[in-house]
C-alpha positions in Angstrom: -50.1 -68.8 127.4 -50.4 -71.8 125.1 -47.7 -72.3 122.5 -45.5 -74.9 120.9 -42.3 -75.3 119.0 -42.3 -77.9 116.3 -39.1 -78.7 114.4 -39.2 -79.3 110.6 -36.3 -81.7 110.9 -33.4 -82.0 108.5 -32.9 -85.4 106.9 -29.5 -87.1 107.3 -28.1 -88.9 104.2 -25.2 -91.1 103.6 -22.5 -90.0 101.1 -24.2 -92.0 98.3 -27.5 -90.1 98.9 -29.3 -92.9 100.6 -31.0 -92.2 104.0 -28.8 -92.6 107.0 -31.1 -94.1 109.6 -28.6 -94.1 112.4 -27.8 -90.4 111.7 -31.5 -89.5 111.8 -31.8 -91.3 115.2 -29.2 -89.0 116.5 -31.1 -86.0 115.3 -34.3 -87.2 116.8 -32.7 -87.7 120.2 -30.9 -84.3 120.0 -34.1 -82.5 119.3 -36.1 -84.3 122.0 -33.4 -84.1 124.6 -33.2 -80.3 124.1 -36.9 -79.7 124.6 -38.8 -79.4 121.4 -42.6 -80.1 121.5 -42.8 -82.0 118.2 -41.0 -82.9 115.0 -42.0 -82.8 111.4 -40.0 -85.2 109.2 -40.0 -84.8 105.4 -40.9 -81.1 105.2 -38.9 -78.6 103.2 -36.0 -78.8 105.6 -36.1 -82.5 105.1 -35.6 -82.2 101.3 -38.7 -84.3 100.6 -39.0 -83.5 96.9 -35.8 -85.5 96.2 -36.8 -88.7 98.1 -38.7 -91.5 96.4 -42.1 -92.5 97.6 -40.9 -95.9 98.8 -38.0 -94.4 100.6 -40.3 -91.9 102.3 -42.7 -94.6 103.3 -39.9 -96.7 104.9 -38.3 -93.6 106.5 -41.6 -92.4 108.1 -42.3 -95.9 109.5 -38.9 -96.1 111.2 -39.0 -92.4 112.2 -42.3 -92.7 114.0 -41.2 -95.8 115.7 -38.0 -94.1 116.9 -39.8 -91.1 118.3 -42.0 -93.5 120.1 -44.6 -91.0 121.2 -42.0 -89.0 123.2 -43.1 -85.8 121.4 -45.8 -85.0 118.8 -45.0 -86.0 115.2 -46.5 -84.6 112.1 -45.4 -86.3 108.9 -44.7 -84.4 105.8 -46.6 -86.3 103.0 -46.7 -83.8 100.2 -46.5 -84.9 96.5 -47.7 -83.7 93.2 -49.5 -87.1 92.9 -52.8 -87.0 94.7 -53.0 -90.8 95.3 -49.4 -90.8 96.8 -50.4 -88.1 99.2 -53.5 -90.0 100.4 -51.6 -93.4 100.6 -48.6 -92.0 102.4 -50.8 -89.9 104.8 -52.9 -92.8 105.8 -49.8 -95.0 106.2 -48.1 -92.4 108.5 -51.3 -92.1 110.6 -51.6 -95.9 110.9 -47.9 -96.0 112.0 -48.7 -93.5 114.8 -48.2 -90.0 113.5 -50.4 -87.3 115.2 -51.1 -85.8 111.8 -49.8 -85.0 108.3 -48.7 -81.8 106.7 -49.4 -81.2 103.0 -48.5 -78.4 100.6 -50.9 -77.8 97.8 -50.0 -78.9 94.2 -47.2 -76.7 92.9 -45.9 -75.8 89.4 -49.4 -75.3 87.9 -51.0 -72.1 89.3 -53.8 -73.2 91.7 -56.8 -71.0 92.5 -58.6 -70.6 95.8 -61.5 -72.7 94.5 -59.1 -75.5 93.4 -57.2 -75.4 96.7 -60.5 -75.7 98.5 -61.5 -78.7 96.4 -58.0 -80.3 96.9 -58.1 -80.1 100.7 -61.8 -80.8 100.9 -61.2 -84.1 99.1 -58.1 -84.9 101.2 -60.1 -84.4 104.4 -62.5 -87.1 103.2 -59.8 -89.5 102.0 -57.4 -89.2 104.9 -58.2 -90.9 108.2 -56.5 -88.5 110.5 -55.6 -84.9 111.2 -54.3 -82.7 108.3 -52.2 -79.5 108.5 -52.2 -77.3 105.5 -48.7 -76.1 104.5 -49.0 -72.6 103.1 -45.7 -71.6 101.4 -46.2 -69.1 98.6 -42.6 -68.8 97.7 -42.4 -72.5 96.8 -45.9 -73.4 95.7 -46.9 -70.1 94.0 -50.1 -70.2 96.0 -51.2 -68.2 99.0 -54.3 -69.4 100.8 -56.8 -66.7 101.7 -58.2 -66.5 105.2 -61.7 -67.1 103.9 -60.7 -70.3 102.1 -58.9 -71.5 105.2 -61.9 -70.7 107.4 -64.3 -72.5 105.0 -62.2 -75.6 105.1 -61.8 -75.5 108.9 -65.5 -75.1 109.4 -66.4 -78.0 107.1 -63.8 -80.5 108.3 -62.8 -81.2 111.9 -59.8 -83.2 110.7 -58.3 -80.2 109.0 -56.5 -79.4 112.2 -54.2 -76.6 111.5 -51.8 -74.7 109.2 -48.1 -73.8 108.9 -48.0 -70.3 107.4 -44.6 -69.8 105.7 -45.2 -66.3 104.5 -43.3 -63.1 105.0 -46.5 -61.3 106.0 -47.4 -61.7 109.7 -50.6 -59.8 108.9 -51.6 -62.7 106.6 -51.0 -65.2 109.5 -53.0 -63.1 111.9 -55.8 -62.7 109.5 -55.9 -66.5 109.1 -56.0 -66.9 112.9 -58.9 -64.4 113.3 -60.9 -65.9 110.4 -60.7 -69.5 111.7 -61.3 -68.6 115.4 -64.8 -67.5 114.5 -65.6 -71.2 113.8 -63.0 -73.3 115.7 -61.1 -72.8 119.0 -59.1 -76.0 118.5 -57.6 -74.9 115.1 -53.8 -74.5 115.2 -52.0 -71.8 113.2 -48.2 -71.9 113.3 -45.8 -69.4 111.8 -43.2 -70.7 109.4 -40.8 -67.9 110.1 -39.0 -68.0 113.4 -39.2 -64.3 114.1 -43.0 -64.3 113.7 -43.5 -66.4 116.8 -44.4 -63.7 119.3 -47.0 -61.9 117.2 -48.4 -65.2 116.2 -49.0 -66.2 119.8 -50.2 -62.7 120.8 -52.9 -63.0 118.1 -54.0 -66.4 119.4 -51.9 -68.7 117.2 -50.2 -71.9 118.4 -46.5 -71.1 118.0 -43.9 -71.8 115.3 -42.6 -74.5 113.0 -39.1 -73.2 113.0 -36.1 -74.6 111.1 -33.6 -72.8 113.4 -34.7 -75.2 116.1 -32.7 -77.9 114.3 -29.5 -76.1 115.3 -30.5 -74.4 118.5 -33.5 -76.4 120.0 -32.6 -75.4 123.5 -32.9 -71.7 122.7 -36.3 -72.3 121.2 -37.4 -74.5 124.2 -36.3 -71.6 126.5 -38.4 -69.2 124.4 -41.4 -71.4 124.7 -40.9 -71.7 128.5 -40.6 -67.9 129.1 -43.6 -67.2 126.8 -45.8 -69.6 128.7 -44.6 -67.9 131.9 -45.3 -64.4 130.5 -41.7 -63.3 131.2 -41.6 -60.2 128.9 -37.9 -59.4 129.5 -36.8 -62.9 128.5 -39.2 -63.1 125.6 -37.7 -59.9 124.2 -34.1 -61.0 124.8 -34.6 -64.2 122.8 -36.5 -62.3 120.1 -33.3 -60.3 119.5 -31.3 -63.5 119.3 -33.7 -65.0 116.8 -33.8 -61.8 114.7 -30.0 -62.1 114.4 -30.2 -65.9 113.5 -32.7 -65.2 110.8 -29.8 -64.1 108.6 -28.9 -67.8 108.2 -31.9 -68.3 105.9 -30.6 -65.9 103.4 -27.1 -67.2 103.1 -28.0 -70.0 100.7 -31.3 -70.8 98.8 -31.4 -74.3 100.3 -30.2 -74.0 103.9 -30.2 -77.8 104.6 -26.5 -78.2 104.0 -25.6 -75.2 106.1 -27.8 -76.4 109.0 -26.3 -79.9 108.9 -22.8 -78.4 109.0 -23.7 -76.2 112.0 -25.2 -79.2 113.8 -21.9 -81.0 113.2 -20.1 -78.0 114.7 -22.2 -78.6 117.9 -20.7 -82.1 118.0 -23.6 -84.1 116.5 -21.9 -87.0 114.7 -23.9 -86.9 111.4 -23.0 -86.6 107.7 -23.7 -83.2 106.1 -24.5 -84.7 102.7 -27.2 -82.7 100.9 -28.9 -83.7 97.7 -27.5 -82.4 94.4 -27.3 -79.6 93.2 -27.5 -78.1 96.7 -24.5 -80.0 98.0 -21.9 -77.3 98.0 -21.4 -74.0 99.9 -18.5 -71.7 99.5 -16.1 -71.1 102.4 -17.0 -67.4 102.7 -20.7 -68.1 103.1 -20.1 -70.8 105.6 -17.7 -68.6 107.7 -20.3 -65.9 107.8 -22.9 -68.3 109.0 -20.6 -69.8 111.6 -19.9 -66.4 113.0 -23.6 -65.7 113.4 -24.2 -69.1 114.9 -21.4 -68.9 117.5 -22.9 -65.7 118.9 -25.8 -67.8 120.2 -24.4 -71.2 121.2 -24.4 -71.6 125.0 
């Protein structure tokens, strides 16, 4: 059974808020050495809205060079500025990214027709593969399966989608709608615990933030799923279900995940951008207790 785990990587910062390139190299090696299939820098887990365009451009260039084709890399290139999206996307692809992931314009309510026009134009202006980032809780927009299918049918370089929605039925509907036109279209769940029903419906796997802290558990889940080992698939599903509690401990889980990665011995700063740079001891102790149940 075909499936992949892609990690929406955290971004490591220095104490002054600048990007810590050495720390990010350690994260890259940690993820690759523990078996992930690909990495997505500058997604939501990477705190992209708080990083300037120029810093993102420099970061992606060095990130792609450091990965050095060891795994797939899809660059997060979202912005409220259309020209920035196009420029950063083409730059990332020129640097060697396998594709780019883009959330639709947020803040203003966008309609299905406007979303179609947005990605339709991006597909013409970007010289590589595009992955739609559907995240209704943050963008205020939820792409309909028919809109997705229309885009996929028209543009071969609209390659896939990350569906970060609480409704697995929505994800499955998107898979079914697109498969009528494209067998190569990739639909990933954005919620770790949706992985199994995603793959069972013909999806491509998961873009899962928990794989930042436990990449080896996720790599094992991918392996046993490819082998069709139902007992092991179920066992790991139970572990992931328990770990899903980590998402609800703080609204921005980046600080928490960095601190947990440090608990594993990864020598990185846990600095997270203001005002998400503090977590109280009670919340952290709760998270640590959950986390320790699953560290090998």
